[in-house]
C-alpha positions as CSV (number, residue, x, y, z in Angstrom):
1,M,0.6,18.4,-15.1
2,N,-1.0,15.4,-13.5
3,K,0.0,13.1,-16.4
4,V,3.6,14.3,-16.1
5,A,3.6,13.5,-12.4
6,D,2.1,10.1,-13.0
7,F,4.7,9.3,-15.7
8,L,7.6,10.4,-13.4
9,G,6.2,8.4,-10.5
10,G,5.8,5.3,-12.6
11,A,9.3,5.7,-14.0
12,L,10.7,6.0,-10.5
13,V,9.0,2.8,-9.4
14,V,10.2,0.9,-12.4
15,A,13.8,2.2,-11.9
16,G,13.6,1.1,-8.3
17,I,12.5,-2.4,-9.2
18,F,15.3,-2.7,-11.8
19,V,17.9,-1.6,-9.1
20,M,16.5,-4.1,-6.6
21,V,16.6,-7.1,-8.9
22,R,19.9,-6.3,-10.6
23,P,22.4,-9.1,-10.1
24,G,24.8,-8.3,-7.2
25,S,22.5,-5.6,-5.8
26,Q,21.9,-5.1,-2.1
27,G,18.1,-4.9,-2.7
28,P,17.2,-7.9,-0.6
29,S,19.3,-6.7,2.3
30,L,17.7,-3.3,2.0
31,V,14.2,-4.8,2.1
32,N,15.2,-7.0,5.1
33,A,16.6,-4.0,7.0
34,F,13.5,-1.9,6.3
35,G,11.3,-4.7,7.5
36,S,13.3,-5.1,10.7
37,A,13.1,-1.4,11.3
38,V,9.3,-1.4,10.9
39,Y,9.1,-4.4,13.2
40,G,11.2,-2.6,15.8
41,V,9.0,0.5,15.6
42,F,5.9,-1.6,16.0
43,N,7.3,-3.3,19.1
44,A,8.3,0.0,20.6
45,I,4.9,1.5,20.0
46,T,2.9,-1.5,21.3
47,G,5.3,-2.5,24.1
48,G,6.4,-5.8,22.5
49,G,4.6,-8.8,21.3
50,S,5.1,-10.9,18.3
51,W,3.1,-10.6,15.0
52,R,5.5,-12.5,12.7
């Protein structure tokens, strides 16, 4: 069962990479939005500051 889960997990990662680098995809925008969200959460938790 562990090998099946490893294979499915790997296939999911590879499929995600293909979707992100496909011409015309919104992958870079998604990564940018996710990074901005993480940055906002970090600022909310720490009370501000800049780590960029």
